C-alpha positions in Angstrom: -53.2 2.0 21.9 -56.8 1.0 21.0 -56.9 -2.3 20.4 -58.2 -2.9 16.5 -61.7 -3.2 15.6 -62.1 -6.8 13.0 -63.7 -4.3 10.5 -60.8 -2.3 10.7 -58.6 -5.2 10.5 -60.2 -6.4 7.1 -58.1 -7.1 4.9 -60.6 -7.6 2.4 -63.0 -4.5 2.8 -66.0 -6.7 -0.1 -68.4 -9.1 -0.2 -68.2 -12.3 -2.0 -70.1 -14.2 -1.7 -72.3 -17.4 -4.2 -76.0 -18.2 -3.8 -76.9 -21.5 -2.5 -77.2 -23.6 -6.2 -73.5 -22.6 -7.1 -71.7 -25.1 -7.9 -68.3 -26.1 -5.1 -66.3 -24.7 -8.4 -67.3 -21.8 -8.8 -67.2 -20.8 -5.3 -63.2 -22.3 -5.7 -62.6 -19.9 -8.9 -64.3 -17.0 -6.7 -62.1 -17.8 -4.2 -58.7 -18.2 -6.5 -60.0 -14.7 -8.4 -60.1 -12.5 -5.3 -57.2 -14.8 -3.3 -59.8 -15.4 -0.4 -60.4 -17.7 1.4 -64.2 -18.6 1.8 -67.3 -16.8 0.7 -69.9 -16.2 2.2 -73.3 -18.0 0.9 -76.4 -16.0 0.9 -79.9 -15.0 -0.4 -80.6 -12.0 -1.8 -81.9 -9.4 -0.8 -79.0 -9.9 2.2 -80.2 -13.5 3.5 -76.3 -15.1 5.1 -77.0 -19.1 5.0 -74.1 -19.9 5.4 -70.6 -20.5 4.5 -67.6 -21.8 2.8 -63.6 -22.0 2.9 -60.5 -22.9 1.7 -61.1 -26.1 4.9 -64.1 -27.3 3.7 -63.6 -28.1 0.4 -60.8 -30.2 1.0 -62.1 -31.6 4.2 -65.9 -31.6 2.6 -65.6 -32.3 -0.8 -61.5 -34.1 -2.2 -60.8 -35.9 1.2 -64.6 -37.4 0.6 -64.0 -37.1 -4.0 -67.3 -35.0 -4.3 -67.9 -34.2 -8.3 -66.5 -30.7 -8.1 -69.2 -29.2 -10.7 -72.0 -31.5 -8.9 -71.4 -30.2 -6.4 -73.9 -27.7 -4.0 -72.8 -25.1 -2.4 -75.2 -25.7 0.3 -74.1 -29.6 0.2 -70.7 -28.8 1.9 -70.8 -25.3 3.4 -71.0 -24.3 7.4 -74.9 -23.4 8.3 -75.5 -20.1 10.1 -71.8 -18.7 10.8 -70.9 -17.1 14.6 -71.1 -13.7 13.2 -69.1 -10.6 15.1 -70.2 -6.4 15.0 -67.8 -5.1 13.1 -67.0 -3.0 16.7 -65.6 -6.4 17.8 -62.4 -6.4 19.4 -59.0 -8.3 17.1 -58.1 -10.3 20.5 -61.8 -11.0 20.8 -62.9 -12.6 17.6 -59.2 -15.1 17.6 -60.5 -15.8 21.0 -63.5 -17.4 19.7 -62.0 -18.6 16.3 -60.1 -20.7 18.8 -62.0 -21.9 21.3 -64.0 -22.9 18.1 -61.9 -24.3 15.4 -62.4 -21.6 12.7 -60.6 -19.5 11.1 -63.1 -16.3 9.2 -66.1 -14.5 11.2 -68.4 -12.8 9.1 -69.3 -9.3 9.7 -72.9 -8.1 10.7 -73.5 -4.7 11.4 -76.8 -2.7 11.7 -80.5 -4.0 10.2 -77.7 -7.4 9.9 -75.8 -6.2 6.7 -73.0 -8.0 5.7 -70.3 -6.4 5.6 -67.1 -8.2 5.2 -65.3 -12.2 6.4 -62.4 -11.3 9.3 -60.1 -14.5 8.9 -57.3 -14.6 11.6 -54.8 -13.2 8.8 -56.2 -10.8 9.6 -55.0 -11.0 13.1 -51.4 -9.2 14.1 -49.6 -11.1 16.3 -49.8 -9.2 19.1 -53.3 -9.6 18.9 -52.8 -13.5 18.4 -50.2 -13.9 21.4 -53.1 -12.1 23.4 -55.7 -14.0 22.8 -53.8 -17.7 23.2 -53.3 -15.7 26.7 -56.6 -15.5 27.0 -57.2 -19.1 26.1 -55.0 -20.6 27.8 -56.3 -18.9 30.7 -59.2 -20.0 30.4 -58.1 -23.8 30.0 -56.5 -23.3 32.8 -59.4 -22.0 35.3 -61.6 -25.1 34.1 -59.0 -27.3 34.7 -59.1 -26.0 38.6 -62.3 -26.0 38.3 -63.3 -29.4 37.1 
């Protein structure tokens, strides 16, 4: 059986985005309405500037007592997020997320077109298990090599 790609496994096939001057409150509302854990921060027509996630809202806004109605998403977003192509295998994407400590990967197609965001929730347990095995193997090799 061929492994699924990130594009095949995405639960949200639309791009959820806001401009850099939108407020954090607007981002939270957009994400809540769409039942989505992230929003891409873009400048027209298709320039990806960053990403704001649920975790960003908690750690960069709430924990710092910032006013969500007055704080712009550009102040709390992750700038220039790592992206993957639509052909990336799910297990490869999960390895990237585990090793880098994040849960969302924008998917960029030919010509730099943003196709959506792959979430760790889109991965099946067997793919997460396979990625964990690869990560554990990498750690073992790194430890052995010093």
